[in-house]
C-alpha positions as CSV (number, residue, x, y, z in Angstrom):
1,M,78.9,21.9,189.4
2,R,78.4,19.9,186.2
3,Y,80.8,17.2,187.2
4,N,80.8,14.7,190.0
5,Q,82.6,16.1,193.1
6,I,86.2,15.2,193.1
7,P,87.4,13.5,196.4
8,N,89.2,16.1,198.4
9,S,92.0,13.6,199.0
10,L,93.3,14.7,195.6
11,F,93.7,18.4,196.7
12,I,95.0,17.4,200.2
13,K,97.7,15.4,198.5
14,S,98.5,18.3,196.1
15,R,98.9,20.7,198.9
16,T,101.1,18.3,200.8
17,N,103.4,18.0,197.7
18,F,103.4,21.8,197.2
19,T,104.2,22.8,200.8
20,A,107.0,20.2,200.9
21,K,108.8,22.2,198.2
22,M,108.3,25.6,199.9
23,K,111.3,27.2,201.6
24,A,111.3,27.2,205.4
25,N,109.1,29.7,207.2
26,T,107.3,31.0,204.0
27,L,103.7,31.4,203.2
28,A,102.0,31.1,199.8
29,I,99.0,33.1,198.4
30,L,97.1,31.8,195.4
31,T,94.2,33.8,193.9
32,S,91.3,33.0,191.6
33,N,91.0,34.3,188.1
34,D,89.0,37.4,187.3
35,V,85.5,37.3,185.8
36,K,86.0,38.6,182.3
37,H,83.6,41.2,180.9
38,N,82.2,41.5,177.4
39,N,80.4,44.8,177.1
40,A,78.2,46.9,179.4
41,D,77.2,44.5,182.2
42,D,77.7,41.2,180.3
43,V,80.3,38.7,181.4
44,M,82.0,35.7,179.9
45,G,81.8,32.3,181.6
46,F,84.2,32.0,184.6
47,T,87.2,29.8,184.3
48,Q,89.2,29.1,187.5
49,N,92.9,29.7,187.9
50,N,94.4,26.3,187.4
51,D,97.1,26.5,190.1
52,L,94.4,27.5,192.7
53,F,92.1,24.7,191.5
54,Y,95.0,22.2,191.6
55,L,95.6,23.0,195.3
56,C,92.0,23.3,196.6
57,G,89.4,22.3,194.0
58,I,87.3,25.5,194.5
59,D,85.7,26.4,191.2
60,Q,84.3,29.8,192.3
61,E,85.4,33.4,191.6
62,E,86.9,35.7,194.3
63,T,88.7,32.9,196.1
64,I,92.1,33.1,197.9
65,L,94.2,30.2,199.3
66,V,96.9,30.9,201.9
67,L,99.3,28.1,202.9
68,Y,101.8,28.5,205.7
69,P,103.1,25.1,206.7
70,D,105.5,26.4,209.4
71,A,102.9,28.6,211.1
72,Y,103.1,28.5,214.9
73,K,99.3,28.2,215.2
74,K,98.0,25.1,213.5
75,E,94.8,26.9,212.3
76,N,97.0,29.2,210.3
77,R,98.6,26.5,208.2
78,E,95.8,26.3,205.6
79,I,93.2,29.0,205.2
80,L,90.7,29.4,202.4
81,F,88.9,32.7,201.7
82,I,85.7,32.7,199.8
83,K,83.0,35.2,198.8
84,E,80.3,35.6,201.3
85,T,76.8,35.4,199.7
86,N,73.9,37.7,200.6
87,E,70.3,38.1,199.6
88,H,71.2,40.3,196.6
89,I,73.7,37.8,195.2
90,K,71.2,34.9,195.8
91,I,68.5,36.7,193.8
92,W,70.7,37.7,190.9
93,D,73.3,34.9,190.7
94,G,72.1,32.1,192.9
95,D,73.9,30.6,195.9
96,K,77.6,30.7,196.5
97,L,79.6,28.1,198.5
98,T,79.1,28.0,202.2
99,K,82.1,27.5,204.5
100,D,81.1,23.9,205.1
101,Q,80.7,23.2,201.4
102,A,84.2,24.8,200.7
103,T,85.7,22.6,203.4
104,N,84.0,19.5,202.0
105,I,85.4,20.2,198.5
106,S,88.9,21.3,199.5
107,G,89.6,19.4,202.7
108,I,90.6,22.7,204.3
109,A,89.2,23.0,207.8
110,R,89.6,26.8,208.2
111,V,87.4,28.8,205.8
112,E,87.0,32.6,206.1
113,W,85.1,35.2,204.2
114,L,87.1,37.1,201.6
115,Q,86.5,40.5,203.3
116,D,88.6,39.3,206.3
117,F,91.6,38.4,204.2
118,E,93.8,41.4,204.9
119,K,93.1,41.3,208.6
120,V,93.9,37.6,208.9
121,L,97.0,37.9,206.7
122,Q,98.3,40.8,208.8
123,L,98.5,38.5,211.8
124,M,100.6,36.0,209.9
125,A,102.7,37.9,207.4
126,F,105.3,39.3,209.8
127,E,105.9,35.8,211.3
128,A,107.0,34.6,207.8
129,D,110.3,35.4,206.1
130,G,109.0,35.1,202.5
131,I,105.9,34.8,200.4
132,Y,105.1,32.7,197.4
133,L,102.8,34.3,194.8
134,G,101.2,33.0,191.7
135,H,101.7,34.3,188.2
136,N,101.0,33.2,184.7
137,E,104.5,32.1,183.5
138,H,103.2,29.9,180.7
139,I,102.8,31.0,177.1
140,K,102.2,34.7,177.8
141,R,100.9,35.6,174.4
142,V,97.4,35.8,175.9
143,T,97.9,37.7,179.1
144,Y,101.1,39.7,178.4
145,N,99.3,43.0,178.1
146,Q,96.5,42.4,180.7
147,Q,96.5,43.0,184.4
148,T,95.2,39.9,186.2
149,Q,94.1,39.2,189.8
150,Q,97.5,37.7,190.3
151,D,99.2,40.9,189.1
152,R,97.1,42.9,191.5
153,M,98.0,40.6,194.4
154,I,101.7,40.8,193.7
155,A,101.5,44.6,193.6
156,W,99.4,44.7,196.8
157,C,101.7,42.4,198.8
158,K,104.9,44.2,197.7
159,E,103.3,47.5,198.9
160,K,102.2,46.1,202.2
161,Y,105.2,43.9,202.9
162,P,108.1,45.4,200.9
163,L,110.9,43.8,203.0
164,H,109.8,40.2,202.6
165,T,111.5,37.9,200.1
166,Y,109.2,36.8,197.2
167,Y,109.2,33.5,195.4
168,R,107.4,32.0,192.4
169,A,104.6,29.6,193.2
170,A,104.4,28.6,189.5
171,K,107.9,27.2,189.7
172,I,106.5,24.6,192.1
173,T,103.2,23.9,190.4
174,R,104.9,23.6,187.0
175,D,106.8,20.5,188.2
176,L,104.0,19.0,190.3
177,R,101.2,19.3,187.7
178,L,103.4,17.5,185.0
179,I,102.8,14.1,186.7
180,K,99.2,13.2,186.9
181,S,97.7,11.2,189.7
182,E,95.3,8.3,189.2
183,E,92.4,10.6,190.0
184,E,93.5,13.2,187.5
185,I,94.0,10.5,184.8
186,A,90.4,9.3,185.4
187,L,89.1,12.8,184.9
188,M,91.1,13.2,181.7
189,Q,89.8,9.9,180.5
190,Q,86.2,11.1,181.1
191,A,87.0,14.1,179.0
192,A,88.3,11.9,176.3
193,N,85.3,9.6,176.4
194,I,83.0,12.5,175.9
195,S,85.1,13.6,172.9
196,V,84.7,10.2,171.3
197,N,80.9,10.2,171.4
198,S,80.8,13.8,170.2
199,F,83.1,13.1,167.2
200,K,80.8,10.2,166.2
201,R,77.8,12.5,166.3
202,V,79.5,15.0,164.0
203,L,80.4,12.2,161.5
204,K,76.8,11.1,161.4
205,A,75.5,14.6,160.9
206,C,77.9,15.7,158.2
207,K,76.7,16.2,154.6
208,P,77.5,18.5,151.7
209,S,76.3,22.1,151.8
210,M,76.2,22.3,155.6
211,K,77.9,25.3,157.2
212,E,80.9,24.5,159.4
213,Y,79.1,26.1,162.3
214,E,76.3,23.5,162.0
215,L,78.8,20.8,162.7
216,E,80.2,22.9,165.6
217,A,76.6,23.0,166.9
218,E,76.4,19.2,166.8
219,L,79.6,19.0,168.7
220,S,78.6,21.6,171.3
221,Y,75.2,19.8,171.8
222,S,76.9,16.5,172.5
223,L,79.5,18.0,174.9
224,V,76.9,19.7,177.0
225,K,74.5,16.7,176.9
226,S,77.4,14.5,178.1
227,G,78.2,16.7,181.1
228,A,81.3,18.5,179.8
229,S,82.1,21.7,181.7
230,R,82.8,23.4,178.3
231,H,84.8,23.3,175.2
232,A,88.5,23.1,176.1
233,F,89.1,25.7,173.4
234,K,87.2,27.2,170.6
235,P,86.8,24.3,168.2
236,I,88.3,24.3,164.7
237,V,85.9,23.1,162.0
238,A,87.8,23.7,158.9
239,S,86.7,22.5,155.5
240,G,88.8,22.5,152.3
241,K,91.5,25.1,152.2
242,N,90.5,26.5,155.6
243,A,92.2,23.5,157.1
244,C,95.6,25.0,156.0
245,A,95.1,27.8,158.6
246,L,96.4,26.2,161.8
247,H,94.2,28.2,164.2
248,Y,91.2,28.8,161.9
249,N,88.0,28.9,163.9
250,T,85.7,31.2,162.0
251,N,83.7,28.1,161.2
252,D,81.4,29.9,158.8
253,A,82.2,28.4,155.4
254,V,80.1,25.9,153.4
255,C,81.3,22.3,153.5
256,K,81.5,21.5,149.9
257,D,81.1,18.1,148.3
258,G,84.5,16.6,147.6
259,D,86.3,18.6,150.4
260,M,87.8,17.2,153.6
261,I,87.1,18.7,157.0
262,L,89.7,19.1,159.8
263,L,88.0,19.0,163.2
264,D,90.3,20.0,166.1
265,F,88.5,20.2,169.4
266,G,88.9,19.5,173.1
267,V,86.6,18.6,176.0
268,C,86.9,20.2,179.5
269,Y,85.6,18.0,182.3
270,A,86.1,19.0,185.9
271,N,88.7,21.5,184.6
272,Y,90.8,18.6,183.0
273,N,91.0,18.5,179.2
274,S,91.3,16.4,176.1
275,D,92.6,17.6,172.8
276,T,92.0,15.6,169.6
277,T,92.0,16.2,165.8
278,R,90.3,14.1,163.1
279,C,89.8,14.6,159.4
280,F,86.9,13.3,157.3
281,P,85.3,13.8,153.9
282,V,82.3,16.0,153.6
283,N,80.5,13.4,151.4
284,G,81.5,10.4,153.4
285,T,84.1,9.0,150.9
286,F,87.8,10.1,150.8
287,S,89.2,10.9,147.3
288,E,92.3,9.0,146.3
289,R,94.5,12.1,147.0
290,Q,92.9,12.7,150.3
291,K,93.5,9.0,151.2
292,E,97.2,9.4,150.3
293,V,97.7,12.5,152.4
294,Y,95.6,11.0,155.3
295,A,97.5,7.7,155.2
296,S,100.8,9.6,155.4
297,V,99.7,11.6,158.4
298,L,98.3,8.5,160.1
299,H,101.6,6.7,159.5
300,C,103.4,9.6,161.2
301,L,101.0,9.5,164.2
302,K,101.4,5.7,164.7
303,A,105.1,5.7,164.3
304,G,105.7,9.0,166.3
305,S,103.4,8.1,169.2
306,K,105.7,5.0,169.9
307,L,108.4,7.5,170.7
308,L,106.4,8.9,173.6
309,K,108.0,6.9,176.5
310,P,110.1,7.6,179.6
311,G,113.5,9.0,179.1
312,I,113.0,10.7,175.7
313,L,113.7,14.4,175.4
314,P,111.0,16.4,173.6
315,S,113.6,18.0,171.3
316,D,114.7,14.5,170.2
317,Y,111.1,13.4,169.7
318,E,110.3,16.5,167.6
319,A,113.4,16.0,165.4
320,T,112.3,12.4,164.7
321,M,108.8,13.4,164.0
322,A,110.0,16.0,161.5
323,K,112.0,13.3,159.7
324,L,108.9,11.1,159.5
325,V,106.8,13.9,157.9
326,E,109.7,14.8,155.6
327,T,109.8,11.2,154.3
328,E,106.1,11.2,153.7
329,L,106.2,14.5,151.8
330,I,108.7,13.0,149.4
331,K,106.4,10.0,148.9
332,L,103.5,12.3,148.2
333,G,105.6,14.2,145.5
334,L,105.6,17.4,147.4
335,L,109.3,17.4,148.0
336,Q,112.2,16.0,145.9
337,A,114.7,13.7,147.7
338,E,117.6,15.4,145.9
339,D,116.4,18.9,147.1
340,V,116.1,17.6,150.6
341,A,119.6,16.2,150.5
342,K,121.1,19.6,149.8
343,Q,118.7,21.8,151.9
344,D,119.8,24.4,154.4
345,P,119.5,22.6,157.8
346,E,118.4,25.9,159.3
347,K,115.6,26.2,156.7
348,P,114.3,22.7,156.1
349,L,112.0,22.3,153.1
350,Y,109.4,20.3,155.0
351,K,108.3,23.5,156.9
352,K,106.4,24.6,153.7
353,Y,103.9,21.8,154.4
354,F,104.4,21.1,158.1
355,M,105.2,24.1,160.3
356,H,104.2,23.2,163.9
357,G,105.4,21.0,166.8
358,T,103.7,17.6,167.4
359,A,103.6,17.2,171.2
360,H,102.5,19.3,174.1
361,H,101.6,18.5,177.7
362,I,97.9,18.4,178.5
363,G,96.0,18.5,181.8
364,L,94.4,21.4,183.6
365,D,95.6,23.5,180.7
366,V,95.2,22.3,177.1
367,H,98.8,23.4,176.6
368,D,99.7,22.4,180.1
369,V,102.6,23.7,182.1
370,G,106.0,22.1,182.1
371,L,109.6,22.5,180.8
372,Y,110.3,21.0,177.4
373,S,113.9,20.5,178.4
374,K,112.7,17.8,180.8
375,A,112.7,14.2,179.7
376,L,109.4,12.4,179.7
377,E,108.4,10.5,182.8
378,P,105.5,8.1,183.7
379,G,102.4,10.1,184.6
380,M,102.9,12.8,182.0
381,V,100.1,13.2,179.4
382,L,101.0,14.5,176.0
383,T,99.4,14.9,172.6
384,C,100.9,13.6,169.3
385,E,99.6,15.6,166.3
386,P,101.5,15.5,163.0
387,G,100.0,17.2,160.0
388,I,100.5,18.0,156.3
389,Y,99.0,21.1,154.7
390,I,98.8,21.6,151.0
391,P,97.1,25.0,150.3
392,E,97.4,24.6,146.5
393,E,95.4,21.4,146.7
394,G,92.9,22.7,149.3
395,I,93.9,19.8,151.6
396,G,94.9,20.2,155.3
397,C,95.3,17.1,157.4
398,R,96.2,16.8,161.1
399,L,95.6,13.8,163.4
400,E,95.9,14.0,167.2
401,N,95.6,11.7,170.1
402,D,96.3,12.1,173.9
403,Y,98.9,9.7,175.4
404,L,99.6,8.8,179.0
405,I,103.2,8.0,179.6
406,I,103.7,4.7,181.5
407,K,106.7,2.7,182.6
408,D,107.2,0.8,179.4
409,G,105.6,3.2,176.8
410,N,102.2,4.9,176.7
411,I,98.5,4.5,176.7
412,N,96.3,6.2,174.2
413,L,93.5,7.8,176.2
414,T,91.6,8.5,172.9
415,E,92.0,5.1,171.4
416,A,88.2,4.7,171.0
417,M,87.9,7.7,168.6
418,P,87.6,6.4,165.1
419,I,90.7,7.1,163.0
420,E,91.1,4.5,160.3
421,I,89.9,5.5,156.8
422,E,87.5,2.5,156.5
423,D,86.0,3.1,160.0
424,I,85.3,6.8,159.3
425,E,83.8,6.0,155.9
426,A,81.7,3.2,157.4
427,L,80.3,5.5,160.1
428,M,79.5,8.2,157.6
429,T,77.9,6.1,154.9
430,S,75.8,4.1,157.4
431,S,74.3,7.2,158.8
432,S,73.4,8.6,155.4
């Protein structure tokens, strides 16, 4: 693995918390993600199912976790099933985890080979009254038309055990994963630290006439060199008008002298993520108009992030953020106060220049699981990311930090990433 091994006490504690919320005499089955294919025999990089990882720390494909806290036999209360290696696999793909290694990582004493899953489960299933199964219940726009390993497990269980009662494992993990432990916060801080150094490298490399993907390459080099598992998501390197497309990531345009670049990227370290956005001038010096827009967005970030504290509802936070941006749009001359005063509340004028939310949970997923009807609590980690987008001027500006909610406010995990205009210009001009 690319990251330092996580103490298995984290996963032991997660399983204890999970099983405490299970109904009496039920078992839970969590599966790994599929290995996704490109074309022919080529595959994409493997990314573990985050609920499975949260409960056992195993970062390997073809893994199943079974939890049965009320099992009569103690050895049946936690069982991990992993892929058995062989000479063919060793030659082509390298070693897979041994049973001892899997135990060391997860803290689970009983580890079996995957081919024995059905036989072992058969001895336990009819003792249980119900079964918890995993499923992707979070932002289904990606997997809504795909059949996943979880989907196949659901279908298989219901065929084999049709008279059992079924429950949603994701309903439990959705609540548990919201509140980060000290160990998880440390991993997220490591991801944030890598992002800080990577951003500074991009600033020092930037100059007019570069392609956006050249800056992406600088970013990727720094992430890999620093021990990141991978990009948390495909980075956005958007110069000029490209920054007005919220999810632009073609990253193939020329960075022109006089334009501003929006860099939105995240670092994944040990499956935990950071998510940050910064803007900077291609030539190292902001124009007066760029400064005005940037200062407005930075004001919204600073004022809005103070709202991220225990007890606040995300809906109230978002409403306040919208008002902050609306006020700045009037100052910038993009909206007229008299028009705003008589606007249709269902169609606010600010949405022409600011059309997205400004906070999301972050953790094992970049857009982490959680209910936005739930008030903020200590231990949650959220982003704050206001923006202003002016296509007619070729300016798109968004600024984003990651905040850990604590008892009396929050801590900015990305505090060390340069954000003030003078600091960004100083770094860029000194490198040139």
